[in-house]
TORKOLZA-467415 format. One record per residue (C-alpha): residue in three letters; chain; x, y, z. Coordinates in steps of 0.2 Angstrom, whole numbers. Example, Ala and Ser with C-alpha at 12.3 -4.5 7.8 and 13.67 -1.06 7.14 Angstrom:
<rs>
r aa: ala	ch: A	x: 62	y: -22	z: 39
r aa: ser	ch: A	x: 68	y: -5	z: 36
</rs>
This chain:
<rs>
r aa: met	ch: A	x: 321	y: -37	z: 234
r aa: ile	ch: A	x: 328	y: -52	z: 225
r aa: gln	ch: A	x: 348	y: -54	z: 222
r aa: ala	ch: A	x: 355	y: -61	z: 208
r aa: pro	ch: A	x: 369	y: -74	z: 211
r aa: gln	ch: A	x: 387	y: -68	z: 211
r aa: asp	ch: A	x: 390	y: -78	z: 194
r aa: cys	ch: A	x: 376	y: -70	z: 184
r aa: pro	ch: A	x: 383	y: -61	z: 169
r aa: glu	ch: A	x: 383	y: -42	z: 168
r aa: gly	ch: A	x: 373	y: -35	z: 152
r aa: pro	ch: A	x: 357	y: -37	z: 145
r aa: phe	ch: A	x: 358	y: -54	z: 139
r aa: pro	ch: A	x: 366	y: -70	z: 143
r aa: ala	ch: A	x: 384	y: -74	z: 136
r aa: ala	ch: A	x: 384	y: -78	z: 117
r aa: pro	ch: A	x: 389	y: -97	z: 113
r aa: asp	ch: A	x: 405	y: -99	z: 102
r aa: ala	ch: A	x: 405	y: -93	z: 84
r aa: gly	ch: A	x: 397	y: -102	z: 71
r aa: glu	ch: A	x: 382	y: -104	z: 80
r aa: val	ch: A	x: 364	y: -96	z: 75
r aa: val	ch: A	x: 359	y: -83	z: 90
r aa: leu	ch: A	x: 344	y: -74	z: 91
r aa: tyr	ch: A	x: 340	y: -61	z: 105
r aa: val	ch: A	x: 325	y: -57	z: 113
r aa: lys	ch: A	x: 322	y: -42	z: 125
r aa: ala	ch: A	x: 304	y: -39	z: 133
r aa: asp	ch: A	x: 304	y: -19	z: 127
r aa: ser	ch: A	x: 312	y: -20	z: 111
r aa: gln	ch: A	x: 301	y: -12	z: 98
r aa: cys	ch: A	x: 307	y: -21	z: 84
r aa: glu	ch: A	x: 296	y: -24	z: 69
r aa: ala	ch: A	x: 307	y: -31	z: 55
r aa: asn	ch: A	x: 326	y: -40	z: 54
r aa: cys	ch: A	x: 324	y: -44	z: 71
r aa: gly	ch: A	x: 335	y: -55	z: 81
r aa: ser	ch: A	x: 352	y: -46	z: 82
r aa: val	ch: A	x: 358	y: -39	z: 98
r aa: gly	ch: A	x: 355	y: -22	z: 93
r aa: ser	ch: A	x: 335	y: -25	z: 87
r aa: pro	ch: A	x: 331	y: -39	z: 98
r aa: tyr	ch: A	x: 314	y: -49	z: 95
r aa: ala	ch: A	x: 299	y: -43	z: 107
r aa: ser	ch: A	x: 293	y: -61	z: 111
r aa: ile	ch: A	x: 302	y: -77	z: 114
r aa: gln	ch: A	x: 288	y: -85	z: 102
r aa: ala	ch: A	x: 294	y: -73	z: 87
r aa: ala	ch: A	x: 312	y: -78	z: 89
r aa: val	ch: A	x: 306	y: -98	z: 90
r aa: asp	ch: A	x: 297	y: -96	z: 75
r aa: ala	ch: A	x: 312	y: -87	z: 65
r aa: ala	ch: A	x: 326	y: -99	z: 72
r aa: pro	ch: A	x: 332	y: -114	z: 63
r aa: asp	ch: A	x: 335	y: -131	z: 73
r aa: gly	ch: A	x: 349	y: -130	z: 84
r aa: ser	ch: A	x: 350	y: -111	z: 86
r aa: trp	ch: A	x: 351	y: -103	z: 101
r aa: ile	ch: A	x: 338	y: -90	z: 109
r aa: leu	ch: A	x: 346	y: -75	z: 122
r aa: val	ch: A	x: 332	y: -69	z: 132
r aa: gly	ch: A	x: 335	y: -53	z: 141
r aa: glu	ch: A	x: 327	y: -49	z: 157
r aa: gly	ch: A	x: 308	y: -43	z: 157
r aa: asp	ch: A	x: 291	y: -48	z: 157
r aa: tyr	ch: A	x: 285	y: -61	z: 144
r aa: asp	ch: A	x: 267	y: -65	z: 146
r aa: glu	ch: A	x: 266	y: -77	z: 131
r aa: gly	ch: A	x: 264	y: -97	z: 130
r aa: leu	ch: A	x: 276	y: -104	z: 120
r aa: ser	ch: A	x: 276	y: -121	z: 106
r aa: ile	ch: A	x: 292	y: -126	z: 103
r aa: asp	ch: A	x: 292	y: -140	z: 90
r aa: lys	ch: A	x: 311	y: -140	z: 86
r aa: ser	ch: A	x: 329	y: -142	z: 94
r aa: leu	ch: A	x: 333	y: -125	z: 102
r aa: his	ch: A	x: 344	y: -118	z: 115
r aa: val	ch: A	x: 333	y: -106	z: 126
r aa: thr	ch: A	x: 342	y: -97	z: 139
r aa: gly	ch: A	x: 338	y: -82	z: 150
r aa: ile	ch: A	x: 349	y: -69	z: 160
r aa: cys	ch: A	x: 348	y: -72	z: 179
</rs>
């Protein structure tokens, strides 16, 4: 079993950046089909969030298995939970 480092945040997502930034959430087991991206209704795939995100956005990825290839052609911050 892999233990998370002591400084890993608790919760389903990494800490959100300061207010004023566009933040989209992703969680592998999400069932969201429309109006996704919020903490309560995250995208199910990282690519879906990338496609919807404007330049400069933050994409916060929750734990889970993401079996996908990514194509990112804009400036984004993508970070995952430990």
